N, C-alpha and C positions, 0 to 999 in steps of 0.2 A: 899685788893690791889692784883692783879693777880703777878704771877711772870713771869719775862720775860723769863724763861726758858722754857716755853711751846712752843712746835712746834704748828704751825699753822694747827690745824685739828679740826673737829667738836666737839670731847670731850673736846677741852679746849677753845671753843668759850666763855663760860662766864667768863673765867679768862681774856681773851683777851679782851673783851668787856669792862671789868672794867679798865684794863690798859689803854686803848684808850680813854675813856669816861670820867672817873672821874678826876677831876682837882685837883691839889694842889696849891691853889694861894698863900699859904704863901711863895712859892718858885718862883724864876725867870723862865721864860719860856724857853725851851730848844731851840726854834726857834732861829736860828743863821743867821745874817746877815754876810756874808762872804766877801761882797763887799770892794775892797780897802785893803784887808789884803793881807800881804805877804804870799805866800806858807810856810807851816810849813816844808815841805820836810821830810827828814829822820829823823828829830828830833822828829817825832811821833812815840814813843816807849813805852808809858805808857798809863794806861787805863784812859779814861776820866771819871772824877767825876759826872757822870750824875744823880746820887741819889740826888744831890745838886739842881736838875732843875726839874721843872713839863715837863714831856715828854709826857703828855696826846696829843692824835690827836686834842681831842675839843681845846684845848689852842693854839696849833701850827697852825691849821687851820684857826682859827680866827685870829690869827697874821699875817698870810699869807696873807689874804684878807683884812686887816683891815685898809691899806692906799693905795693910788695910787702908791706910790714909791715902794711898795713892792708886790703888788698884780701883779701874773706872767703872762707872756705871754707864757712861756712854762714851763711845768713841768716835770722833767726827774725822772724815777725810776730806781734805780741800780738794776742789773739782778744779783741774782733771789728775794731776800727777799723783795726788794723795789718795786716789781711790784703789790703785792695785796692791798697796801693801795691807789694805784692809783684809784682802785674801790670806796674805802672809799671817796676819794675826788671828784669822780663822783657825789656820793651821797651827799656830802657836798654842791657843786654846784647846784645840783638838788633842794635841800632845799632851798637854796637861791634864786631860779629863775634865776641864772646866767649861762651866755655861758662858754662852757668848754674852757679852754686854750688848746694849743698843748701839746700832751703827747708823749714822747719820752723815748726809754730804752737806757741805757749806761751800757756796759759789763765791769763794775768796782767791782771787790770783794776783800778780804782780800790777797788773793794771788796775783793778780796783783797789787794791791798797794804797797805790800811789794816789789815785784819785780820792780816796776817803778823808786824806789829810790835806787836801788843796783847799784854799781859800776861795776858789772860783766857783761859778755854777755848777759845773762838773763835780766838784767836791760835795756841794750841797745835795745834788742828786745822789750821789754815792752814800752818802750819811743818810738820807732818807731811805735807800734801800736797806741799807744796814738797820736802821730801826725796825723795818718791816720784818726782816728776817729774825730780828730779836724776838719781836712780838710773837712769831710764829714758834720760835723755839722755847718760849717761856715754860708751856705746859710739859714738855720734856726735860727740861735743863733745869728747872728750879731744884734746888737743893742736892743736885747730882754732882758727883765727881766725874770731870770730863777730861779726856784726852785728845789732843789735836794731833792728826798725823799730817805733817807737811814734807813735800819732796818736789822740787829740789829746794833747799833753803840757800838764799843768798845774804839779803839784807836783814832778814827776819820779820819785814813789814807784814807778810800775809799773817803770820803767827800772831804778831801785834793787834792786828784789827780782829783776828779770830777771837784773841784773849778778850777784847773790848766788849764785842758782840755777845759771847758767851758769858763773861760777867755780869753784864748788863740784863741777860736772860736769867740770873738769879742762880748760876752753878755754885756750888759750895767751894769747889778747887777747880783749877785749871793747870794742867801739865801737857807738855807737847814732846812728841817724838820727831826728832829733826833729821830728815834723811838727806843723804849725798850719795845715792846710789846709782842714780841715772839721771839724765839731764831732761828728759822729755818723754812723753808718752803720745801715741796717735790717738786722736780724740774718738776716732771711730772703733777704738779697742775698749771704750768704757761704757758701762752700763750703769749710769748713775742711779736709776731707779732701784736696781738689785745690789748696788755697791759692791761691784764686781768688773772683772775685765775679761778680755779673752787669755789673759795670761794667769788665770787662776789656778791652774794645775801647778804650774811652776811655781807660783807665790804661795800655795799651800805647802808646797814640799819645803820650801824656805823655812816657813813657819814651824813645820814639825822637826825640823833638823834643830833649830834654835832651842826648842823644848827639851832637846835630849841633852843639851849641855849640862854639865855639871855646875850649879848653882853656887856650891861651896867653893868651887874653884875660882869664879868670878869675884866673890865675897873675899876671899884670902888676898886675891890679886891688889882689891881695893884698899884693902886694910894695910897691905905692904906699900902701896903707892902713897898712903897719908901719912906713913912713919917718917 
């Protein structure tokens, strides 16, 4: 299995491909339904035990589209590391023959998440910026089912801030794909406006391969795990 410490670059493609595609069906999925959950806020100060979950892209992508209640109208990628997997999702949707949902960026990173819950002037400024983003998102997220893609997940603080902003924008549900496939991405590789990166061909290939997995095998393994 690949190390999540790999930077997203061609020399690490093999390791990252393994991390994204190889499922660990003896573990619960890392796909997270955040709907209805109270924001964790500043209590998020410890590392999430994601080694106890199957963080594969394959498993989480199938969980995301597996039921009408979860299949998103909008998918949000966090800037910057959450943008490349958007192309993997494009490949996944292509493999399934499904139309794309709306893809949007959200400028939430570890620094912003830390500031957002601070009681200082910096925290107040971060929350003001968050309210601005919420107001901008309301026309697109009101009543929508939203999935956030975050990579790389450590404490989960970025996802909690995203959850709060998206919920305040009126989303009907919020779910999360929690990746641990690579540790960083070069900012120059990212095109935020187009929601893509210079790794688009590689990532789309990952998505198409994930779409070829037999869903019934994943479902059978999950049933066996719960028994």
